[in-house]
KETINU-356065 format. One record per residue: residue number from 1; x, y, z of N, C-alpha, C, CB in turn; residue in three letters. Coordinates in Angstrom, 1 decimal, padded with zeros to 4 digits, always signed. Glycine has a CB too. Layout:
<nodes>
(NUM; (X; Y; Z); (X; Y; Z); (X; Y; Z); (X; Y; Z); ALA),
...
</nodes>
This chain:
<nodes>
(1; (+000.8; -001.1; -000.1); (+000.2; -000.1; +000.2); (+000.9; +001.0; +000.1); (-000.2; -000.3; +001.2); MET),
(2; (+000.5; +002.4; -001.2); (+001.8; +003.4; -000.9); (+000.5; +004.6; -000.9); (+003.4; +003.6; -002.3); ARG),
(3; (+000.6; +005.2; +000.3); (-000.4; +006.0; +000.4); (+000.2; +007.6; +000.6); (-001.3; +005.5; +001.7); LEU),
(4; (-001.0; +009.0; +000.5); (-000.6; +010.4; +001.0); (-001.8; +010.5; +002.0); (-000.4; +011.7; -000.2); LEU),
(5; (-001.0; +010.9; +002.7); (-002.2; +011.4; +004.0); (-002.1; +012.8; +003.9); (-001.7; +010.9; +005.9); ILE),
(6; (-003.1; +013.6; +003.5); (-003.3; +014.9; +003.1); (-004.6; +015.7; +004.3); (-003.8; +014.9; +001.4); MET),
(7; (-004.4; +017.3; +004.4); (-005.2; +017.6; +005.3); (-004.2; +019.1; +005.7); (-005.5; +016.2; +006.5); GLY),
(8; (-005.2; +019.8; +006.4); (-004.3; +021.2; +007.4); (-003.9; +020.3; +008.6); (-005.6; +022.9; +008.2); PRO),
(9; (-003.0; +021.7; +008.8); (-002.2; +021.2; +010.3); (-002.9; +021.0; +010.8); (-001.5; +022.0; +011.2); GLN),
(10; (-002.8; +020.5; +012.0); (-003.9; +019.6; +013.2); (-004.9; +018.8; +013.0); (-004.7; +020.3; +014.1); GLY),
(11; (-004.9; +018.4; +011.8); (-006.5; +017.5; +011.2); (-006.3; +016.2; +011.8); (-006.7; +017.2; +009.2); VAL),
(12; (-004.6; +015.9; +012.5); (-004.8; +014.8; +013.2); (-004.7; +013.5; +011.7); (-006.3; +015.1; +014.1); GLY),
(13; (-003.3; +013.8; +011.0); (-002.6; +013.3; +009.9); (-001.5; +012.6; +010.5); (-002.1; +014.5; +008.9); LYS),
(14; (-000.8; +013.0; +011.4); (+000.2; +011.7; +012.4); (-000.4; +010.9; +013.2); (+001.4; +012.3; +013.4); GLY),
(15; (-001.5; +011.2; +013.7); (-002.2; +010.2; +014.6); (-002.3; +009.1; +013.4); (-003.8; +010.8; +015.3); THR),
(16; (-003.7; +009.4; +012.5); (-004.2; +008.2; +011.4); (-002.6; +007.5; +010.8); (-005.3; +009.0; +009.9); GLN),
(17; (-001.8; +008.2; +010.1); (-000.6; +007.9; +009.3); (-000.1; +006.8; +010.5); (+000.6; +009.4; +008.9); ALA),
(18; (+000.4; +007.3; +011.5); (+000.7; +006.0; +012.5); (+000.1; +004.7; +012.5); (+000.5; +006.4; +013.8); ALA),
(19; (-001.5; +004.8; +013.0); (-002.1; +004.0; +013.2); (-002.5; +003.0; +011.7); (-003.0; +004.5; +013.9); ARG),
(20; (-002.5; +003.7; +010.4); (-002.4; +003.5; +009.2); (-001.1; +002.6; +009.0); (-002.4; +004.8; +008.6); LEU),
(21; (-000.1; +002.7; +009.7); (+001.3; +001.8; +009.0); (+001.3; +000.9; +009.7); (+002.8; +002.5; +009.1); ALA),
(22; (+001.0; +001.2; +011.3); (+000.7; -000.3; +012.2); (+000.1; -001.0; +011.3); (-000.3; -000.3; +013.6); GLU),
(23; (-001.4; -000.8; +010.9); (-002.6; -001.5; +010.0); (-001.9; -002.3; +009.0); (-003.6; -000.4; +009.2); TYR),
(24; (-001.1; -001.9; +008.2); (-000.8; -002.0; +007.1); (+000.9; -002.8; +007.0); (-001.1; -000.7; +006.6); PHE),
(25; (+001.1; -002.9; +007.9); (+002.7; -003.2; +008.4); (+003.7; -002.1; +007.0); (+003.2; -005.4; +008.2); HIS),
(26; (+003.1; -000.6; +007.0); (+004.5; -000.1; +006.0); (+004.7; +001.0; +007.1); (+004.2; +000.6; +003.9); ILE),
(27; (+006.0; +001.9; +006.6); (+006.6; +003.1; +007.4); (+005.8; +004.0; +007.1); (+008.0; +003.5; +007.1); PRO),
(28; (+005.2; +005.0; +007.8); (+004.6; +006.0; +007.7); (+005.8; +007.2; +007.8); (+003.6; +005.9; +008.8); ALA),
(29; (+005.9; +007.9; +006.7); (+007.4; +009.1; +006.6); (+006.0; +010.8; +006.5); (+008.9; +008.7; +004.3); ILE),
(30; (+006.6; +010.8; +007.9); (+006.4; +012.3; +007.7); (+007.5; +013.7; +007.4); (+005.8; +012.6; +008.8); SER),
(31; (+007.3; +014.1; +006.7); (+008.1; +015.5; +006.4); (+008.7; +016.1; +007.3); (+007.5; +016.4; +006.1); THR),
(32; (+007.6; +016.4; +008.4); (+007.6; +017.5; +009.5); (+009.0; +016.5; +010.5); (+005.5; +017.7; +010.5); GLY),
(33; (+008.7; +015.3; +010.9); (+009.6; +014.6; +011.8); (+011.1; +014.6; +010.9); (+009.0; +013.0; +012.2); ASP),
(34; (+011.0; +014.5; +009.7); (+012.4; +014.3; +009.0); (+013.1; +015.5; +009.3); (+012.5; +013.9; +007.4); ILE),
(35; (+012.7; +016.9; +009.3); (+013.0; +018.0; +009.1); (+013.0; +018.1; +010.7); (+012.1; +018.8; +008.2); PHE),
(36; (+012.3; +017.9; +011.9); (+012.7; +018.5; +013.1); (+013.8; +017.4; +013.9); (+011.4; +018.7; +013.9); ARG),
(37; (+013.9; +016.3; +013.5); (+015.3; +015.3; +013.4); (+016.2; +016.3; +013.0); (+015.3; +013.9; +012.2); TYR),
(38; (+016.6; +016.6; +011.7); (+017.7; +017.7; +011.4); (+017.7; +018.8; +011.9); (+017.8; +018.0; +010.1); ASN),
(39; (+016.8; +019.3; +012.6); (+016.6; +020.5; +013.4); (+017.2; +020.4; +014.6); (+015.2; +020.9; +013.6); LEU),
(40; (+016.7; +019.3; +015.5); (+017.7; +018.9; +016.5); (+018.8; +018.2; +016.7); (+017.3; +018.6; +017.1); LYS),
(41; (+019.3; +017.7; +015.8); (+020.5; +017.4; +015.7); (+021.6; +018.5; +014.6); (+020.3; +015.9; +015.2); ASN),
(42; (+021.3; +019.3; +014.6); (+021.7; +020.7; +013.8); (+022.5; +019.8; +012.2); (+023.2; +021.9; +015.2); GLN),
(43; (+022.0; +019.2; +011.7); (+022.6; +018.6; +010.8); (+022.5; +019.8; +009.2); (+021.8; +017.0; +010.8); THR),
(44; (+023.3; +019.9; +008.2); (+023.1; +020.7; +007.4); (+021.7; +021.1; +007.2); (+023.7; +020.3; +006.4); GLU),
(45; (+021.3; +020.1; +006.8); (+020.0; +019.8; +006.0); (+019.1; +021.2; +007.5); (+019.3; +017.2; +006.1); LEU),
(46; (+019.2; +020.7; +008.5); (+018.5; +021.0; +009.6); (+018.8; +022.5; +009.7); (+019.0; +020.1; +010.7); GLY),
(47; (+020.3; +023.2; +009.8); (+020.5; +024.3; +009.2); (+020.1; +025.4; +008.4); (+020.9; +024.1; +008.8); LYS),
(48; (+019.7; +024.7; +007.1); (+019.3; +025.3; +005.9); (+017.8; +025.5; +006.0); (+019.8; +024.4; +004.6); GLN),
(49; (+017.1; +024.2; +006.7); (+015.3; +024.4; +006.8); (+015.5; +025.6; +008.1); (+014.1; +022.6; +007.3); ALA),
(50; (+016.0; +025.5; +009.2); (+015.7; +026.4; +010.3); (+015.5; +027.9; +009.9); (+016.7; +026.4; +011.4); GLN),
(51; (+015.7; +028.1; +008.7); (+015.6; +029.8; +008.8); (+014.1; +029.9; +008.3); (+016.8; +030.7; +007.7); ALA),
(52; (+013.6; +028.9; +007.4); (+012.4; +029.1; +006.8); (+011.6; +028.8; +007.7); (+012.0; +028.4; +005.7); PHE),
(53; (+011.9; +027.7; +008.7); (+010.5; +027.0; +009.9); (+010.6; +028.1; +010.9); (+011.0; +025.1; +010.9); ILE),
(54; (+011.2; +029.1; +011.1); (+010.8; +030.2; +012.1); (+010.3; +031.1; +011.4); (+011.9; +030.9; +013.0); ASP),
(55; (+010.3; +031.3; +010.2); (+009.3; +032.4; +009.8); (+007.9; +031.8; +009.4); (+009.9; +033.3; +008.5); LYS),
(56; (+008.2; +031.0; +009.7); (+005.9; +029.6; +009.3); (+006.2; +029.8; +008.1); (+003.5; +030.4; +009.8); GLY),
(57; (+007.7; +029.3; +006.8); (+007.4; +029.6; +005.7); (+007.7; +027.6; +005.7); (+008.4; +031.1; +004.8); GLU),
(58; (+007.2; +027.3; +004.4); (+007.8; +025.6; +004.0); (+009.1; +025.7; +003.3); (+006.6; +024.7; +003.0); LEU),
(59; (+010.0; +024.2; +003.8); (+011.2; +024.6; +003.2); (+011.4; +024.5; +001.6); (+012.2; +023.8; +003.9); VAL),
(60; (+012.3; +024.9; +000.6); (+012.0; +025.0; -000.7); (+012.0; +023.2; -000.7); (+013.1; +026.0; -001.7); PRO),
(61; (+011.3; +023.5; -002.6); (+011.0; +022.4; -002.9); (+012.1; +021.5; -002.9); (+010.4; +022.5; -004.1); ASP),
(62; (+013.5; +021.8; -003.5); (+014.5; +020.6; -003.8); (+015.0; +020.2; -003.0); (+015.4; +020.7; -004.6); GLU),
(63; (+014.9; +021.1; -001.3); (+015.4; +020.3; -000.5); (+014.6; +019.4; +000.2); (+016.0; +021.0; +000.1); LEU),
(64; (+012.9; +019.3; +000.0); (+012.6; +018.6; +000.3); (+012.2; +017.4; -000.6); (+012.0; +019.0; +000.9); THR),
(65; (+012.4; +017.9; -001.9); (+012.3; +016.6; -003.0); (+013.2; +015.8; -002.7); (+012.6; +016.9; -004.4); ASN),
(66; (+014.2; +016.2; -002.2); (+015.4; +015.2; -002.6); (+015.3; +014.1; -000.9); (+017.5; +016.4; -002.9); SER),
(67; (+015.1; +014.9; +000.1); (+014.4; +013.8; +001.3); (+013.7; +012.8; +000.9); (+013.6; +014.4; +002.2); ILE),
(68; (+012.7; +013.8; +000.3); (+011.5; +012.5; -000.1); (+012.4; +011.1; -000.7); (+010.1; +013.2; -001.5); VAL),
(69; (+012.7; +011.7; -001.9); (+013.2; +010.4; -003.1); (+013.7; +009.8; -002.6); (+014.2; +010.7; -004.3); LYS),
(70; (+015.1; +010.0; -001.3); (+016.0; +009.0; -000.4); (+015.4; +008.5; +000.5); (+017.0; +009.5; +000.1); ASP),
(71; (+014.2; +008.7; +001.1); (+013.6; +008.1; +001.7); (+012.8; +007.2; +001.6); (+013.2; +008.5; +002.1); ARG),
(72; (+012.0; +007.4; -000.1); (+011.2; +006.0; -000.4); (+012.1; +005.1; -001.4); (+009.7; +006.4; -001.2); LEU),
(73; (+012.6; +005.2; -001.8); (+013.9; +004.5; -002.0); (+014.8; +003.1; -000.7); (+014.9; +005.9; -002.1); ALA),
(74; (+014.6; +003.6; +000.3); (+014.9; +002.7; +001.4); (+014.5; +001.6; +001.4); (+014.5; +003.1; +002.5); MET),
(75; (+014.8; +000.6; +002.6); (+014.5; -001.1; +002.1); (+013.5; -001.0; +002.9); (+015.7; -002.5; +002.4); ASP),
(76; (+012.9; -000.1; +003.5); (+011.6; -000.4; +004.6); (+010.4; +000.1; +004.1); (+011.8; +000.3; +006.0); ASP),
(77; (+010.8; +000.7; +002.7); (+009.5; +001.6; +002.0); (+009.3; +000.6; +000.9); (+009.9; +003.4; +001.4); ALA),
(78; (+009.9; -000.5; +000.5); (+009.9; -001.1; -000.9); (+008.7; -002.2; -000.8); (+011.5; -001.9; -001.2); LYS),
(79; (+007.9; -002.5; +000.3); (+006.6; -003.0; +000.6); (+005.5; -001.7; +000.8); (+006.8; -004.0; +001.8); GLY),
(80; (+006.3; -000.6; +000.6); (+004.9; +000.6; +000.8); (+005.4; +001.5; +001.5); (+003.5; +000.1; +001.5); GLY),
(81; (+004.3; +002.7; +001.5); (+004.5; +003.3; +002.8); (+003.2; +004.5; +002.7); (+006.4; +004.1; +003.0); TRP),
(82; (+003.0; +005.0; +003.5); (+002.4; +006.4; +003.9); (+003.2; +008.1; +004.0); (+001.9; +006.1; +005.4); ILE),
(83; (+002.7; +008.8; +002.9); (+003.6; +010.1; +003.1); (+002.8; +010.9; +004.1); (+003.8; +011.0; +001.6); LEU),
(84; (+003.4; +011.4; +004.4); (+002.7; +012.5; +005.6); (+003.4; +014.0; +005.4); (+003.0; +012.0; +007.3); ASP),
(85; (+002.3; +015.1; +005.0); (+003.0; +016.2; +004.8); (+003.7; +016.7; +003.2); (+004.0; +015.9; +005.8); GLY),
(86; (+003.8; +015.7; +002.7); (+004.2; +015.5; +001.2); (+002.9; +015.3; +000.3); (+005.1; +014.3; +001.0); TYR),
(87; (+002.8; +015.4; -000.8); (+003.5; +016.8; -001.4); (+002.1; +018.0; -001.1); (+003.8; +016.5; -003.5); PRO),
(88; (+002.9; +019.2; -001.0); (+002.6; +020.5; -000.4); (+002.0; +021.0; -001.5); (+003.7; +021.4; +000.2); ARG),
(89; (+002.4; +021.0; -003.0); (+002.2; +021.8; -004.1); (+002.7; +021.2; -005.4); (+002.9; +023.1; -003.9); ASN),
(90; (+001.7; +021.6; -006.0); (+001.5; +021.4; -007.9); (+003.0; +020.9; -008.3); (+001.0; +023.4; -008.9); ALA),
(91; (+004.3; +021.7; -007.9); (+005.5; +021.4; -008.1); (+006.3; +020.2; -008.1); (+005.9; +022.1; -007.5); SER),
(92; (+005.5; +019.9; -006.1); (+005.9; +018.6; -005.4); (+005.2; +017.4; -006.1); (+005.4; +018.7; -004.0); GLN),
(93; (+004.0; +017.5; -006.9); (+003.4; +016.4; -007.3); (+004.4; +016.1; -008.8); (+001.6; +016.8; -007.4); VAL),
(94; (+004.6; +016.9; -009.4); (+005.4; +016.4; -009.9); (+006.5; +015.9; -009.6); (+005.5; +016.8; -010.4); GLU),
(95; (+007.4; +016.3; -008.8); (+008.4; +015.3; -008.5); (+008.2; +014.2; -008.2); (+009.1; +015.6; -007.8); ALA),
(96; (+006.8; +014.0; -007.3); (+006.7; +012.5; -006.4); (+006.3; +012.0; -007.8); (+005.3; +012.2; -004.9); LEU),
(97; (+005.6; +012.0; -009.1); (+005.1; +011.6; -009.8); (+006.3; +011.0; -010.4); (+004.3; +012.2; -010.3); ASP),
(98; (+007.3; +011.3; -010.3); (+008.7; +011.3; -011.3); (+009.6; +010.0; -010.5); (+009.7; +013.2; -011.2); LYS),
(99; (+009.4; +010.3; -009.7); (+009.8; +009.4; -008.1); (+009.3; +008.1; -008.7); (+008.7; +010.0; -006.4); MET),
(100; (+008.0; +008.1; -008.2); (+007.4; +007.0; -008.1); (+007.4; +006.3; -009.5); (+006.1; +007.2; -007.5); LEU),
(101; (+007.4; +007.0; -010.8); (+007.8; +006.6; -012.2); (+009.3; +005.8; -011.7); (+008.1; +008.1; -013.4); GLU),
(102; (+010.3; +006.3; -011.4); (+011.6; +005.9; -011.2); (+011.5; +004.6; -010.3); (+012.5; +007.1; -010.6); GLU),
(103; (+010.6; +004.9; -009.6); (+010.8; +003.8; -008.5); (+010.0; +002.2; -008.7); (+010.1; +004.5; -007.1); LEU),
(104; (+009.0; +002.5; -009.7); (+008.0; +001.7; -010.0); (+007.2; +001.2; -009.3); (+008.2; +000.9; -010.4); ASP),
(105; (+006.4; +002.4; -008.3); (+005.9; +002.3; -007.3); (+004.5; +002.9; -007.7); (+006.7; +002.8; -006.2); THR),
(106; (+003.6; +002.8; -007.9); (+002.3; +003.3; -008.1); (+001.8; +003.8; -007.1); (+001.5; +002.4; -008.6); PRO),
(107; (+000.9; +005.1; -006.9); (+000.4; +005.5; -005.9); (-001.3; +004.7; -005.8); (+000.5; +007.1; -006.0); LEU),
(108; (-001.5; +004.3; -005.1); (-002.4; +003.9; -003.9); (-003.8; +004.4; -004.0); (-001.9; +004.3; -002.6); ASP),
(109; (-003.8; +005.4; -003.0); (-004.8; +006.5; -002.7); (-004.2; +007.7; -001.8); (-006.0; +005.9; -001.8); ALA),
(110; (-005.0; +008.4; -002.2); (-004.7; +009.4; -000.9); (-005.8; +010.2; -000.1); (-003.7; +010.5; -001.3); VAL),
(111; (-005.4; +009.9; +001.2); (-006.4; +010.3; +002.3); (-006.2; +011.7; +002.5); (-006.3; +009.6; +003.6); VAL),
(112; (-007.6; +012.2; +002.2); (-007.4; +013.9; +002.9); (-008.2; +014.1; +003.7); (-007.5; +015.1; +002.1); ALA),
(113; (-007.9; +014.5; +005.0); (-008.6; +014.5; +006.0); (-008.8; +016.3; +006.2); (-007.9; +013.7; +007.1); LEU),
(114; (-010.2; +016.3; +006.7); (-010.2; +017.9; +007.1); (-010.9; +017.7; +007.8); (-010.7; +019.0; +006.2); ASP),
(115; (-011.5; +019.3; +008.7); (-012.1; +019.9; +010.0); (-012.4; +021.4; +009.5); (-011.1; +019.7; +011.5); ALA),
(116; (-013.0; +021.7; +010.4); (-013.4; +023.1; +010.4); (-012.3; +024.1; +010.8); (-014.4; +023.2; +011.4); ASP),
(117; (-011.6; +025.4; +010.4); (-010.8; +026.0; +010.6); (-010.9; +026.6; +012.5); (-010.9; +027.1; +009.5); HIS),
(118; (-011.8; +027.1; +012.6); (-011.5; +027.0; +014.0); (-011.2; +025.9; +015.1); (-012.4; +027.6; +014.4); ASP),
(119; (-011.7; +024.3; +014.5); (-011.3; +023.6; +015.3); (-009.7; +023.0; +015.3); (-012.2; +022.7; +015.2); VAL),
(120; (-009.5; +023.5; +014.1); (-007.4; +023.7; +013.7); (-007.2; +024.2; +014.3); (-006.5; +024.3; +012.5); LEU),
(121; (-007.4; +025.5; +014.6); (-006.9; +026.6; +015.7); (-006.8; +026.2; +016.7); (-007.6; +027.8; +016.1); MET),
(122; (-007.9; +025.6; +017.4); (-007.5; +024.8; +018.9); (-006.9; +024.1; +019.1); (-008.1; +024.3; +019.5); LYS),
(123; (-006.9; +023.2; +018.2); (-005.9; +021.9; +018.5); (-004.7; +022.1; +018.1); (-006.1; +020.5; +017.8); ARG),
(124; (-004.1; +023.2; +017.2); (-002.9; +023.3; +017.2); (-002.7; +024.3; +018.6); (-002.3; +023.9; +015.8); MET),
(125; (-003.1; +024.9; +019.2); (-003.2; +025.9; +020.3); (-002.5; +025.0; +021.7); (-005.1; +026.4; +020.5); MET),
(126; (-003.6; +023.8; +021.4); (-003.1; +022.9; +022.8); (-002.1; +022.0; +022.3); (-004.4; +022.0; +023.7); LYS),
(127; (-001.7; +021.6; +021.2); (-000.5; +020.7; +020.9); (+000.5; +021.6; +021.2); (-000.3; +020.0; +019.3); ARG),
(128; (+000.6; +022.9; +021.1); (+001.7; +024.0; +021.2); (+001.9; +023.8; +022.9); (+001.2; +025.7; +020.6); ALA),
(129; (+000.8; +024.2; +023.5); (+001.2; +023.8; +025.3); (+001.9; +022.6; +025.4); (-000.2; +023.4; +026.3); GLU),
(130; (+001.2; +021.8; +025.2); (+001.6; +020.4; +025.4); (+003.2; +019.6; +024.8); (+000.3; +019.6; +024.5); ILE),
(131; (+003.2; +020.2; +023.7); (+004.8; +020.0; +023.0); (+005.7; +020.8; +023.2); (+005.0; +020.0; +021.4); GLU),
(132; (+005.2; +022.4; +023.7); (+005.9; +023.5; +024.0); (+007.2; +023.7; +022.0); (+007.0; +022.8; +026.1); GLY),
(133; (+006.3; +023.3; +020.9); (+006.9; +023.7; +019.9); (+006.7; +025.1; +019.5); (+006.7; +022.8; +019.0); ARG),
(134; (+008.5; +025.6; +019.5); (+008.5; +027.1; +018.7); (+007.5; +027.5; +017.7); (+009.7; +027.2; +017.8); ALA),
(135; (+007.6; +026.0; +016.7); (+006.7; +026.6; +015.4); (+005.1; +026.7; +015.3); (+007.1; +025.8; +014.3); ASP),
(136; (+004.7; +027.0; +016.7); (+003.3; +026.9; +017.0); (+002.5; +027.9; +017.2); (+003.1; +026.3; +018.0); ASP),
(137; (+002.8; +029.4; +016.7); (+002.1; +030.5; +017.6); (+001.0; +030.6; +016.6); (+003.0; +032.1; +018.0); THR),
(138; (+000.1; +031.5; +017.4); (-000.9; +031.5; +016.7); (-000.8; +031.9; +015.6); (-001.7; +031.9; +017.1); PRO),
(139; (+000.1; +033.3; +015.0); (+000.5; +033.7; +013.8); (+000.9; +032.7; +012.9); (+001.4; +034.6; +013.9); GLU),
(140; (+002.1; +032.1; +013.3); (+002.5; +031.0; +011.9); (+001.8; +029.6; +012.3); (+004.5; +030.7; +011.7); VAL),
(141; (+000.5; +029.4; +013.0); (-000.5; +028.8; +012.8); (-001.7; +029.1; +011.9); (-000.8; +028.7; +013.7); ILE),
(142; (-001.5; +030.2; +012.0); (-002.8; +030.8; +010.6); (-002.1; +030.7; +009.6); (-003.4; +032.5; +010.6); ALA),
(143; (-000.8; +031.4; +009.1); (-000.4; +031.4; +008.1); (+000.0; +030.0; +007.3); (+000.4; +032.2; +008.4); LYS),
(144; (+000.2; +029.2; +007.8); (+000.3; +027.9; +007.9); (-001.1; +027.2; +007.0); (+000.5; +027.4; +009.5); ARG),
(145; (-002.1; +027.2; +007.8); (-003.3; +027.3; +007.3); (-003.4; +028.1; +006.0); (-004.0; +027.7; +008.3); LEU),
(146; (-003.5; +029.3; +006.0); (-003.6; +029.8; +004.9); (-003.1; +029.4; +003.5); (-003.2; +030.7; +005.2); ASP),
(147; (-001.5; +028.9; +004.0); (-000.5; +028.3; +002.6); (-001.5; +027.1; +002.3); (+001.4; +027.5; +003.1); VAL),
(148; (-001.6; +026.2; +003.4); (-002.3; +025.0; +003.1); (-003.7; +025.2; +001.8); (-002.9; +024.6; +004.7); TYR),
(149; (-004.2; +026.1; +002.2); (-006.0; +026.9; +001.4); (-005.8; +026.9; +000.2); (-006.5; +028.6; +001.7); THR),
(150; (-004.5; +027.9; -000.2); (-003.7; +028.4; -000.9); (-003.0; +027.1; -001.9); (-002.8; +029.1; +000.0); LYS),
(151; (-002.0; +026.5; -001.4); (-001.4; +025.8; -002.1); (-001.5; +023.9; -002.3); (-000.3; +026.3; -001.8); GLU),
(152; (-001.8; +023.6; -001.0); (-001.9; +022.3; -000.9); (-003.5; +021.8; -001.2); (-001.3; +021.8; +000.6); THR),
(153; (-004.4; +022.1; -000.9); (-005.9; +022.5; -001.0); (-006.4; +021.6; -002.5); (-006.1; +024.4; -001.1); ALA),
(154; (-005.6; +022.1; -003.3); (-006.2; +022.7; -005.0); (-005.7; +021.0; -005.7); (-004.9; +024.6; -005.9); PRO),
(155; (-004.3; +020.1; -004.4); (-003.9; +019.3; -005.2); (-005.0; +018.6; -005.0); (-002.7; +018.8; -005.1); LEU),
(156; (-005.9; +018.2; -004.1); (-006.6; +016.9; -003.9); (-007.5; +016.9; -005.3); (-007.6; +016.9; -002.3); LEU),
(157; (-007.9; +018.3; -005.8); (-008.7; +018.0; -007.3); (-008.0; +016.9; -008.1); (-008.8; +019.4; -008.3); ASP),
(158; (-006.6; +017.5; -008.2); (-005.5; +016.7; -009.6); (-005.8; +014.9; -008.8); (-002.9; +017.5; -009.5); THR),
(159; (-005.6; +014.1; -007.4); (-005.7; +013.4; -007.3); (-007.4; +013.0; -007.5); (-004.9; +013.4; -006.5); TYR),
(160; (-008.5; +013.8; -007.3); (-009.8; +013.1; -007.3); (-009.9; +012.7; -008.8); (-011.1; +014.0; -006.8); GLU),
(161; (-009.0; +013.4; -009.9); (-009.1; +013.6; -011.2); (-008.7; +012.3; -011.5); (-008.4; +014.7; -011.8); THR),
(162; (-007.7; +011.7; -011.0); (-007.0; +010.2; -010.7); (-007.8; +009.1; -010.5); (-006.0; +010.2; -009.5); ARG),
(163; (-008.9; +009.5; -009.7); (-009.3; +008.6; -009.3); (-008.7; +007.7; -007.7); (-009.2; +008.0; -010.4); GLY),
(164; (-007.8; +008.9; -006.8); (-007.4; +007.8; -006.1); (-007.7; +008.7; -004.3); (-005.5; +007.4; -006.7); VAL),
(165; (-008.6; +009.7; -004.8); (-008.7; +010.3; -003.6); (-010.0; +009.7; -002.3); (-008.9; +011.8; -004.0); LEU),
(166; (-009.9; +009.7; -001.3); (-010.5; +009.1; -000.3); (-010.6; +010.1; +000.7); (-009.9; +007.9; +000.2); VAL),
(167; (-011.8; +011.1; +000.7); (-011.8; +012.6; +001.4); (-012.7; +011.8; +002.9); (-013.0; +014.3; +000.2); GLU),
(168; (-012.3; +012.0; +004.3); (-012.5; +011.8; +005.6); (-012.6; +012.7; +006.3); (-011.8; +011.3; +006.0); ILE),
(169; (-013.8; +013.1; +007.3); (-013.6; +014.1; +008.2); (-013.0; +013.5; +009.5); (-015.0; +014.9; +008.5); ASN),
(170; (-012.0; +014.8; +009.8); (-011.2; +014.5; +010.6); (-011.8; +014.7; +011.7); (-010.2; +015.1; +010.5); GLY),
(171; (-012.6; +015.3; +012.4); (-013.0; +015.4; +013.4); (-014.2; +014.6; +013.9); (-013.1; +016.6; +013.4); VAL),
(172; (-014.3; +014.1; +015.6); (-014.6; +012.9; +016.1); (-013.7; +011.8; +016.7); (-015.1; +012.4; +015.2); GLY),
(173; (-014.3; +010.8; +017.0); (-013.2; +010.0; +017.6); (-011.9; +009.1; +016.8); (-013.9; +009.1; +018.3); ASP),
(174; (-011.1; +009.4; +017.9); (-009.8; +008.6; +016.6); (-009.9; +007.4; +015.8); (-008.4; +008.1; +017.2); ILE),
(175; (-010.1; +006.7; +017.3); (-010.7; +005.0; +016.4); (-011.6; +005.2; +015.3); (-011.6; +003.9; +017.3); ASP),
(176; (-012.7; +005.6; +015.2); (-014.0; +005.7; +014.3); (-013.7; +006.3; +012.6); (-015.1; +006.7; +015.1); GLU),
(177; (-012.3; +007.1; +013.0); (-011.8; +008.0; +011.9); (-011.0; +006.8; +011.4); (-011.0; +009.5; +012.4); ILE),
(178; (-010.3; +006.2; +011.9); (-009.3; +005.0; +011.8); (-010.1; +004.1; +010.5); (-009.1; +004.1; +013.6); HIS),
(179; (-011.1; +003.8; +011.6); (-012.3; +002.2; +011.0); (-012.7; +003.0; +009.7); (-014.2; +001.6; +012.3); LYS),
(180; (-013.0; +004.3; +009.4); (-013.4; +004.9; +008.2); (-012.4; +004.6; +007.0); (-013.4; +006.3; +008.4); ASN),
(181; (-011.4; +005.4; +007.4); (-010.3; +005.5; +006.4); (-009.9; +004.0; +006.0); (-009.0; +006.5; +007.0); ILE),
(182; (-009.8; +002.9; +006.7); (-009.5; +001.6; +006.4); (-010.8; +001.0; +005.5); (-009.3; +000.8; +007.9); VAL),
(183; (-011.9; +001.3; +006.0); (-013.1; +000.7; +005.1); (-012.9; +001.7; +003.8); (-014.9; +000.9; +006.0); ALA),
(184; (-012.9; +002.7; +003.4); (-013.0; +003.2; +002.3); (-011.6; +002.7; +001.7); (-013.2; +004.7; +002.4); GLU),
(185; (-010.1; +002.6; +001.9); (-009.2; +001.9; +001.1); (-009.4; +000.4; +000.9); (-007.9; +002.1; +001.6); LEU),
(186; (-010.7; -000.1; +001.7); (-010.2; -001.3; +001.4); (-011.3; -002.1; +000.6); (-009.8; -002.1; +002.6); GLU),
(187; (-012.4; -000.9; -000.4); (-013.3; -000.7; -001.1); (-012.8; -001.3; -002.3); (-013.7; +000.5; -001.0); LYS),
</nodes>
C-alpha cells in the first residue's frame, strides 16, 4: 500500500498515519518529523531548513524533494509507505510522480482529512502548549493554514481526477476516523 495522507495542520494526519502504518505494516514517513530530527541534531539540512521554519515558511521544494526521494528508496519502504506532509504544492506533485515512476511504485490512494478552521486552531494551540513547539504560535499556525488552503488543498482536485482520492472527516473519535479510512481503502 502506497498512500498519501493530506490535510491542514492539526487535522490528525500524524495520528492516523501512525495507525495506518501499524495496520498495513508499512512505514509512516512524515516530512515534518524528518525536518525536526535534522533541526534537533543541527545537521546541514537542519541548518538550511531552520531559517524558513522560524518564519513559518515551508522548506524549499528541491530540499524537500531530495529528502523524500532518498526516504522512499530505503529498504523498509519497498513494500509500501504512507507519506505525511508531502506533496504540498503542484511542483512537488510533479516531483513525486517522477519519483514513483523511477521507483516503479504506483500511488494507491490519497487520504484527505478535513476539519473546520476553528477546530484546527484550537487543536494546534493545545499541541503548542503540550509539546512546547516554537513553530506553533497563533500567527504561524494561521499562516500555515492559509498556505495549505492556497497551495495544497487544490492538489486534492488532481488526485480526485486520477481516481485515488478518499475524503474523510477529521473530526470525531480517533478510532472511528481510523475505521472510516480503512473501510474506504479496502473498497
